[in-house]
C-alpha positions as CSV (number, residue, x, y, z in Angstrom):
1,M,-30.8,-10.1,-2.2
2,D,-30.3,-7.2,-4.5
3,A,-27.5,-4.5,-4.4
4,Y,-29.6,-2.1,-2.4
5,H,-30.2,-4.6,0.4
6,A,-26.5,-5.8,0.2
7,I,-25.4,-2.2,0.8
8,K,-28.0,-1.7,3.5
9,F,-26.6,-4.8,5.3
10,I,-23.1,-3.4,5.1
11,Y,-24.2,-0.5,7.3
12,Q,-26.5,-2.5,9.6
13,S,-24.0,-3.1,12.4
14,Y,-23.2,0.6,12.7
15,V,-26.8,1.7,12.4
16,L,-27.8,-0.7,15.3
17,A,-24.9,0.6,17.5
18,Q,-25.2,4.3,16.8
19,P,-28.0,5.2,19.3
20,H,-25.8,3.6,22.1
21,I,-22.5,5.4,21.2
22,T,-21.6,8.3,23.5
23,P,-21.6,11.5,21.3
24,G,-18.3,13.3,20.8
25,L,-16.0,10.3,21.2
26,L,-12.8,10.1,19.1
27,D,-12.5,7.2,16.7
28,I,-10.0,5.4,19.0
29,Y,-12.8,5.1,21.6
30,K,-15.7,4.1,19.5
31,R,-14.2,2.1,16.6
32,H,-13.1,-1.5,17.1
33,P,-11.1,-2.8,14.1
34,G,-10.5,-6.1,16.0
35,Y,-14.0,-7.2,14.7
36,C,-12.8,-6.7,11.2
37,S,-9.6,-8.7,11.9
38,Q,-11.8,-11.5,13.3
39,L,-14.1,-11.5,10.3
40,L,-11.2,-11.7,7.9
41,Q,-9.7,-14.7,9.8
42,D,-13.2,-16.4,10.0
43,L,-13.3,-16.1,6.2
44,D,-9.8,-17.7,5.9
45,L,-8.4,-14.5,4.4
46,D,-4.6,-13.9,4.7
47,L,-3.7,-10.5,6.2
48,S,-0.2,-10.5,4.7
49,Q,-0.5,-12.3,1.3
50,P,-0.5,-11.2,-1.4
51,P,1.7,-8.2,-0.5
52,S,-0.1,-4.9,0.0
53,A,0.5,-1.2,0.3
54,L,-1.8,0.9,2.5
55,I,-2.4,4.5,1.6
56,T,-3.5,7.2,4.1
57,G,-3.3,11.0,4.4
58,S,-5.7,13.9,4.2
59,K,-5.8,14.6,0.4
60,G,-5.0,12.6,-2.7
61,K,-5.3,9.1,-1.1
62,G,-7.7,7.9,-3.8
63,S,-5.8,9.2,-6.8
64,T,-2.4,8.1,-5.4
65,S,-3.9,4.6,-4.8
66,A,-5.2,4.5,-8.4
67,I,-1.9,5.6,-9.8
68,I,0.0,3.0,-7.8
69,A,-2.4,0.3,-9.0
70,S,-1.9,1.4,-12.6
71,L,1.9,1.2,-12.2
72,M,1.8,-2.2,-10.6
73,Q,-0.5,-3.4,-13.4
74,A,1.9,-2.1,-16.0
75,A,4.7,-4.0,-14.2
76,G,2.8,-7.2,-14.8
77,Y,1.1,-7.6,-11.4
78,K,-2.6,-8.5,-11.3
79,T,-3.6,-5.8,-8.9
80,G,-6.5,-5.5,-6.5
81,L,-7.6,-1.9,-5.7
82,F,-9.7,-1.0,-2.7
83,T,-10.9,2.6,-2.3
84,G,-13.7,4.7,-0.9
85,P,-16.0,6.4,-1.1
86,H,-17.5,5.8,-4.5
87,L,-18.8,8.4,-7.0
88,V,-21.8,6.7,-8.6
89,D,-21.7,3.0,-8.2
90,F,-20.8,1.3,-4.9
91,C,-18.9,-1.4,-6.9
92,E,-16.3,1.2,-7.9
93,R,-14.7,0.6,-4.4
94,I,-13.5,-2.9,-5.5
95,R,-11.5,-3.3,-8.6
96,V,-9.1,-5.8,-10.2
97,D,-6.9,-4.3,-12.9
98,W,-9.3,-1.3,-12.8
99,Q,-12.4,-3.4,-13.6
100,K,-14.9,-2.9,-10.9
101,I,-16.5,-6.0,-9.3
102,P,-19.7,-6.9,-11.2
103,E,-22.9,-6.2,-9.2
104,P,-24.1,-9.8,-9.1
105,E,-20.7,-10.9,-7.7
106,F,-20.7,-8.2,-5.2
107,V,-24.1,-9.3,-3.9
108,R,-23.0,-12.9,-3.9
109,L,-20.0,-12.2,-1.7
110,V,-22.0,-10.0,0.7
111,E,-24.3,-12.9,1.1
112,A,-21.3,-15.1,1.9
113,V,-20.2,-12.7,4.6
114,I,-23.6,-12.2,6.3
115,P,-23.6,-15.4,8.5
116,H,-20.2,-14.5,9.9
117,V,-21.2,-10.9,10.6
118,E,-24.5,-11.9,12.2
119,T,-22.7,-14.4,14.5
120,M,-20.3,-11.7,15.6
121,Q,-23.0,-9.1,16.0
122,A,-24.9,-11.4,18.4
123,S,-22.1,-11.3,21.0
124,M,-21.2,-7.6,20.7
125,P,-22.0,-5.0,23.3
126,R,-24.7,-2.7,22.2
127,H,-22.3,0.2,21.6
128,H,-19.8,-1.8,19.5
129,Y,-20.1,-2.4,15.8
130,L,-18.3,-3.9,12.8
131,G,-17.4,-0.9,10.6
132,P,-19.0,-0.7,7.2
133,V,-15.5,-0.4,5.7
134,G,-14.5,-3.7,7.4
135,T,-17.4,-5.5,5.8
136,V,-16.6,-4.1,2.3
137,L,-12.9,-5.0,2.8
138,A,-13.9,-8.6,3.5
139,V,-15.9,-8.6,0.3
140,A,-13.0,-7.1,-1.6
141,L,-10.5,-9.6,-0.3
142,L,-12.8,-12.5,-1.2
143,W,-13.1,-11.1,-4.7
144,F,-9.3,-10.5,-5.0
145,K,-8.7,-14.1,-3.8
146,E,-11.1,-15.5,-6.4
147,Q,-9.4,-13.4,-9.1
148,G,-5.9,-14.5,-8.2
149,T,-4.4,-11.1,-7.6
150,D,-0.7,-10.6,-7.0
151,F,-0.7,-7.2,-5.3
152,H,-3.1,-5.1,-3.3
153,V,-3.5,-1.4,-3.0
154,L,-5.7,-0.5,-0.1
155,E,-6.9,3.0,0.8
156,C,-7.6,3.8,4.5
157,G,-10.5,5.9,5.6
158,R,-10.2,9.2,7.5
159,G,-7.6,7.8,9.9
160,A,-5.6,4.7,10.4
161,L,-5.2,3.9,14.1
162,A,-8.8,2.8,14.4
163,D,-9.3,2.1,10.7
164,D,-10.5,-1.4,9.7
165,V,-8.2,-1.4,6.7
166,N,-5.2,-1.1,9.0
167,V,-5.7,-4.6,10.3
168,M,-3.8,-5.7,7.2
169,A,-0.2,-6.7,7.6
170,N,0.9,-4.3,4.8
171,R,4.4,-4.5,3.5
172,W,4.5,-0.9,2.4
173,S,2.9,2.3,3.8
174,V,2.2,5.5,1.8
175,L,1.3,8.9,3.3
176,T,-0.2,11.6,1.2
177,P,-0.2,15.2,2.6
178,I,-1.5,15.3,6.1
179,M,-3.7,18.4,7.0
180,F,-5.8,19.6,9.9
181,E,-9.0,17.6,9.4
182,H,-11.6,15.7,11.4
183,P,-10.4,17.0,14.8
184,G,-13.6,15.6,16.4
185,Y,-12.7,12.1,15.3
186,L,-8.9,12.0,15.1
187,G,-7.7,14.5,17.7
188,P,-7.6,18.3,18.4
189,T,-4.2,19.1,16.9
190,L,-2.3,18.5,13.6
191,L,0.1,16.2,15.3
192,D,-2.7,14.2,16.9
193,I,-4.2,13.8,13.4
194,A,-0.8,12.9,11.9
195,A,0.0,10.3,14.7
196,N,-3.4,8.7,14.0
197,K,-2.7,8.3,10.3
198,M,0.9,7.2,10.9
199,A,-0.4,4.0,12.5
200,V,-0.1,2.5,9.0
201,V,3.7,2.4,9.7
202,K,4.3,-0.9,11.5
203,S,7.3,-2.8,12.6
204,G,8.5,-5.3,10.0
205,Q,7.5,-3.3,7.0
206,E,9.9,-2.8,4.1
207,L,9.4,0.9,3.6
208,C,7.3,4.0,4.2
209,I,6.9,6.5,1.4
210,S,5.6,10.0,2.2
211,Y,4.8,13.1,0.2
212,R,6.5,16.2,1.4
213,Q,4.9,17.1,4.8
214,D,4.5,20.0,7.1
215,P,7.8,20.3,9.1
216,E,6.1,19.3,12.3
217,V,4.6,16.3,10.7
218,A,7.8,15.3,9.0
219,R,9.7,15.4,12.3
220,L,7.0,13.1,13.9
221,L,7.1,10.7,10.9
222,K,10.9,10.4,11.0
223,S,10.7,9.7,14.8
224,M,8.0,7.1,14.4
225,C,9.8,5.3,11.5
226,R,13.0,5.2,13.7
227,A,11.0,3.8,16.6
228,V,9.6,0.9,14.6
229,Q,12.7,0.5,12.5
230,V,11.0,1.1,9.1
231,P,13.0,2.9,6.4
232,L,11.5,6.2,5.3
233,K,11.5,7.7,1.8
234,L,10.4,11.3,2.2
235,G,9.5,13.7,-0.6
236,G,11.7,16.7,-0.8
237,E,14.6,14.8,0.8
238,D,14.9,11.3,-0.6
239,F,13.1,12.0,-3.9
240,S,11.9,15.1,-5.6
241,V,9.0,16.1,-8.0
242,Q,9.1,19.3,-10.0
243,V,6.1,20.2,-12.2
244,V,7.3,21.1,-15.7
245,K,3.9,21.7,-17.3
246,T,0.3,21.4,-16.3
247,G,-3.1,21.8,-17.9
248,P,-6.5,20.3,-18.4
249,E,-5.0,17.3,-20.2
250,G,-2.6,16.5,-17.4
251,S,0.9,17.3,-16.1
252,A,4.5,16.7,-17.0
253,F,6.9,16.4,-14.0
254,A,10.6,15.9,-13.4
255,Y,11.3,13.1,-11.0
256,Q,14.6,12.4,-9.2
257,S,15.7,9.8,-6.7
258,S,18.7,7.7,-6.1
259,R,17.5,5.3,-8.8
260,R,16.6,7.7,-11.6
261,K,16.4,11.2,-13.0
262,S,13.5,11.3,-15.5
263,V,10.6,13.3,-16.8
264,F,7.1,11.7,-16.8
265,K,3.6,12.7,-17.9
266,V,0.4,11.9,-16.1
267,P,-3.0,12.4,-17.7
268,L,-4.7,13.8,-14.5
269,A,-5.3,17.5,-14.3
270,G,-3.9,19.6,-11.5
271,R,-0.4,20.2,-10.2
272,F,-1.1,18.1,-7.1
273,Q,-1.6,15.0,-9.4
274,A,2.0,15.4,-10.5
275,F,3.1,15.1,-6.9
276,N,0.7,12.2,-6.3
277,A,2.2,10.5,-9.3
278,G,5.7,11.1,-8.0
279,V,4.8,9.4,-4.7
280,A,3.4,6.5,-6.7
281,V,6.6,6.3,-8.8
282,A,8.7,6.4,-5.6
283,L,6.9,3.3,-4.3
284,A,6.9,1.4,-7.6
285,E,10.7,1.7,-8.0
286,E,11.1,0.1,-4.5
287,V,8.5,-2.6,-4.9
288,V,9.7,-3.5,-8.4
289,P,13.5,-3.0,-8.3
290,G,14.8,-2.3,-11.8
291,I,11.5,-1.1,-13.2
292,D,12.3,1.0,-16.3
293,D,10.9,4.4,-17.3
294,D,8.9,2.9,-20.2
295,V,6.9,0.7,-17.8
296,L,6.4,3.5,-15.4
297,Q,5.2,5.8,-18.2
298,A,2.9,3.1,-19.5
299,G,1.4,2.9,-16.0
300,L,1.0,6.6,-15.7
301,D,-0.6,6.8,-19.1
302,S,-3.3,4.4,-18.0
303,S,-4.0,6.2,-14.7
304,R,-7.6,7.3,-14.1
305,W,-9.3,8.9,-11.1
306,P,-12.7,10.5,-11.8
307,G,-13.9,13.4,-9.8
308,R,-10.6,15.1,-9.4
309,C,-10.3,18.1,-11.8
310,E,-12.3,15.9,-14.2
311,L,-13.3,17.6,-17.4
312,V,-16.6,16.4,-18.9
313,A,-16.6,17.6,-22.5
314,G,-19.6,19.3,-24.1
315,T,-21.2,22.7,-24.2
316,P,-20.7,24.1,-21.7
317,P,-17.8,22.1,-20.4
318,I,-18.1,20.9,-16.8
319,I,-15.2,20.4,-14.4
320,L,-15.8,18.2,-11.3
321,D,-13.5,18.3,-8.3
322,G,-13.6,16.9,-4.8
323,A,-12.3,20.1,-3.0
324,I,-13.3,20.0,0.7
325,N,-10.7,22.4,2.2
326,A,-8.9,25.6,1.3
327,Q,-5.7,23.8,0.2
328,S,-7.3,21.4,-2.2
329,A,-9.5,24.3,-3.5
330,E,-6.3,26.3,-4.2
331,Y,-5.1,23.5,-6.4
332,L,-8.3,23.7,-8.3
333,R,-8.1,27.5,-8.5
334,E,-4.7,27.3,-10.1
335,L,-6.0,25.0,-12.8
336,L,-9.1,27.2,-13.4
337,A,-6.8,30.3,-13.7
338,E,-5.6,28.9,-17.0
339,R,-9.1,29.0,-18.6
340,E,-10.1,32.2,-20.3
341,E,-13.9,31.7,-20.4
342,P,-16.1,32.8,-17.5
343,L,-16.6,30.3,-14.6
344,Y,-20.0,29.4,-13.1
345,I,-19.3,27.5,-9.9
346,V,-21.5,25.2,-7.8
347,L,-20.1,24.4,-4.3
348,G,-21.3,21.9,-1.7
349,V,-19.1,21.2,1.3
350,P,-20.3,19.4,4.5
351,A,-20.3,21.3,7.8
352,D,-17.5,19.1,9.3
353,K,-15.2,20.1,6.4
354,D,-13.6,23.5,5.6
355,W,-16.6,24.9,3.7
356,Q,-15.6,28.5,4.5
357,G,-12.1,27.9,3.1
358,V,-13.5,26.4,-0.1
359,I,-15.8,29.4,-0.6
360,R,-13.1,31.9,0.2
361,T,-10.7,30.3,-2.3
362,L,-13.1,29.6,-5.2
363,A,-15.9,32.1,-5.1
364,P,-13.9,35.2,-6.2
365,A,-12.9,33.4,-9.4
366,A,-16.5,33.0,-10.5
367,E,-19.0,35.0,-12.5
368,A,-21.7,33.5,-10.2
369,V,-21.8,31.0,-7.4
370,W,-24.4,28.5,-6.4
371,L,-24.1,27.1,-2.8
372,T,-25.8,23.8,-2.4
373,A,-25.9,20.4,-0.6
374,A,-25.6,16.8,-1.8
375,S,-28.5,14.4,-1.6
376,N,-26.6,12.1,0.7
377,A,-28.8,11.9,3.9
378,H,-25.8,10.9,6.0
379,L,-24.0,14.2,5.5
380,V,-24.8,17.4,7.4
381,F,-24.3,20.7,5.6
382,P,-24.0,24.2,7.2
383,P,-27.2,26.2,7.3
384,A,-28.1,27.8,4.0
385,E,-28.1,31.3,5.5
386,D,-24.6,31.0,6.9
387,V,-23.3,29.7,3.6
388,L,-25.0,32.5,1.7
389,V,-23.4,35.1,4.0
390,A,-20.0,33.6,3.3
391,G,-20.6,33.4,-0.4
392,K,-21.7,37.0,-0.8
393,K,-18.7,38.1,1.2
394,Y,-16.5,36.9,-1.7
395,N,-18.9,37.1,-4.6
396,S,-22.0,39.3,-4.7
397,H,-23.5,37.0,-7.4
398,S,-23.9,34.1,-4.9
399,Q,-27.1,32.3,-4.1
400,A,-28.1,29.3,-2.0
401,I,-30.0,26.5,-3.8
402,P,-30.7,23.5,-1.5
403,E,-31.2,21.0,-4.4
404,A,-27.9,20.1,-6.2
405,A,-29.6,19.2,-9.5
406,E,-31.4,22.6,-9.5
407,A,-28.2,24.4,-8.7
408,I,-26.3,22.6,-11.5
409,E,-29.1,23.2,-14.0
410,E,-29.0,27.0,-13.2
411,A,-25.2,27.1,-13.6
412,V,-25.4,25.2,-16.9
413,A,-28.0,27.6,-18.2
414,A,-26.0,30.6,-17.1
415,A,-22.8,29.3,-18.7
416,G,-24.5,28.8,-22.0
417,T,-22.1,28.4,-24.9
418,G,-19.4,30.7,-23.7
419,G,-18.7,29.6,-20.1
420,T,-17.5,26.7,-18.0
421,V,-19.3,25.1,-15.1
422,V,-17.4,23.9,-12.1
423,V,-18.9,21.6,-9.5
424,A,-16.7,21.3,-6.4
425,G,-17.1,19.8,-2.9
426,T,-17.9,16.5,-1.3
427,L,-17.8,13.4,-3.5
428,S,-21.5,12.9,-2.8
429,L,-22.1,16.2,-4.6
430,L,-20.0,15.0,-7.5
431,R,-22.1,11.8,-7.6
432,D,-25.3,14.0,-7.9
433,A,-23.6,16.0,-10.6
434,K,-22.6,12.8,-12.6
435,I,-26.1,11.5,-12.4
436,Y,-27.5,14.9,-13.6
437,I,-24.9,15.0,-16.5
438,Q,-25.7,11.5,-17.6
439,S,-29.5,11.6,-17.2
440,R,-30.3,15.2,-18.1
441,L,-27.5,16.2,-20.5
442,G,-26.9,12.8,-22.0
443,R,-23.1,13.0,-21.6
444,E,-20.9,10.1,-20.6
445,C,-18.8,10.3,-17.4
446,D,-15.9,8.2,-16.3
447,E,-16.4,5.8,-13.4
C-alpha cells in the first residue's frame, strides 16, 4: 500500500455510506462517534492517558493547538499534536514535537488499522460510517503510543457533539471564538452551534479555557460548566490579553491572570494570533503550575502555524491566509493595512462559507482581485457569475478565474516587483498556492 491508497481507505467508509444518508441531516443524526470509540478500544488505546486537551471553536483552533503544543514541549513534555485539515501533506495532521509522521510509518499504521475497520464496517447499517477523522485519530494515537508521548493536543473538527475526536476523555477543554458557521450541520442558531462545540466540556475535567466569547455564548458556556461542575477560565474575565504591537513578524501582547502579569511575543502575524497565544498561555499555566515566563516565551518563540497570515518571502512577496468568513478576513485586512505597496488579491471561499463576507472585507483593499476555486473535488464553490457580481460590487478590477494556479500566476505577474500578492480562502486553496509557489516559483514554504 502507498500513501495514496492509505488516504483513500481512510475515506472509504464515508464514501460507501454517503449515497444512503438522508440529505440535509444535522451531524448529530448522521455521525456516529461510537464507532471511533470502539475502534480505539479494539486497538487497545487508552482514551484518558496520557492526558490530553481538546480544542474546538470556529476560528483559530489549529494555531491555538499548535501554540499549546509548543508551550508543552518547551515545558519538557513530549507532545503529540493532532490537527486537520492539512495544507500540502496529509502527514502534517499527525506530529510529535512538531515533527510530522514519516509517510512509511503513516502507511504502516493505516495497514494495522484496516482489519479492525473492515470488521466493523461489515456489521454497520448502510447509512452508518466510521468518520475519516476517527480513522486518522486511531493512526495518530498509535503513533503517539509508539513514540512515548507525555501529553496530547487534539483539534476537533467543525463541531464536537458528534465529532470523533470528542470520544477522548480529555482532562482540559479549550474553546476559541465561536461564530455562526455550518448551520446545516451544527444547528440553525449561534447558540445551537455553540452548544454543539461545548460538548468538549465534560464532567470530571480539570478546567475549561475559553477565548472571550459573544455575550450569549459566554452565558451558555458558564451555565454548561456549572452544570457539569467544570471550572471555567474565561478570557476578558479570568485572564486578559492586550495587543501591544503587531506586524508581519508577529505580535507582542500583555497577558494578565491571577498567576502573572507579563508581556510576551509570538512570531505569528495578525492580532488574532496574540489572542490565540494568550489562550494557550492560560492553559499552560494551569497544566504546568509554576511554569515561568522564560519557558512560556521559549514555547511561543518556537510556535509555527503555516497558512495563517504566512509571509512567503521573494519578489513579489506572497501572503497566505485561511480567511473563510468576514471576521477572519477583517483580521487579515488589519494586517494588510500596514503594508504600503499595492495588493493583488486572490480569493477562493467555498459556497458553505461566508464567501460574500470575505469579498466584501478584502476586495476594496486591492488593486485587483482574482476570484477562483481550489482543486479539491470535495468542495463546492459558488457559481463564478455570482462571485464575479459580488467582486465587482466592491472592486471594479475583479475577474473570475476557475483555475487557482492561473489566478495566482496572473496576480504574481500583475504585482511585479512593486506589489504584494495575497491568497486567501479555504485551506485547499492555500495548498494549491503552496504547490504553485514551490513548483513554479522555486520558493520554500513552511509545512
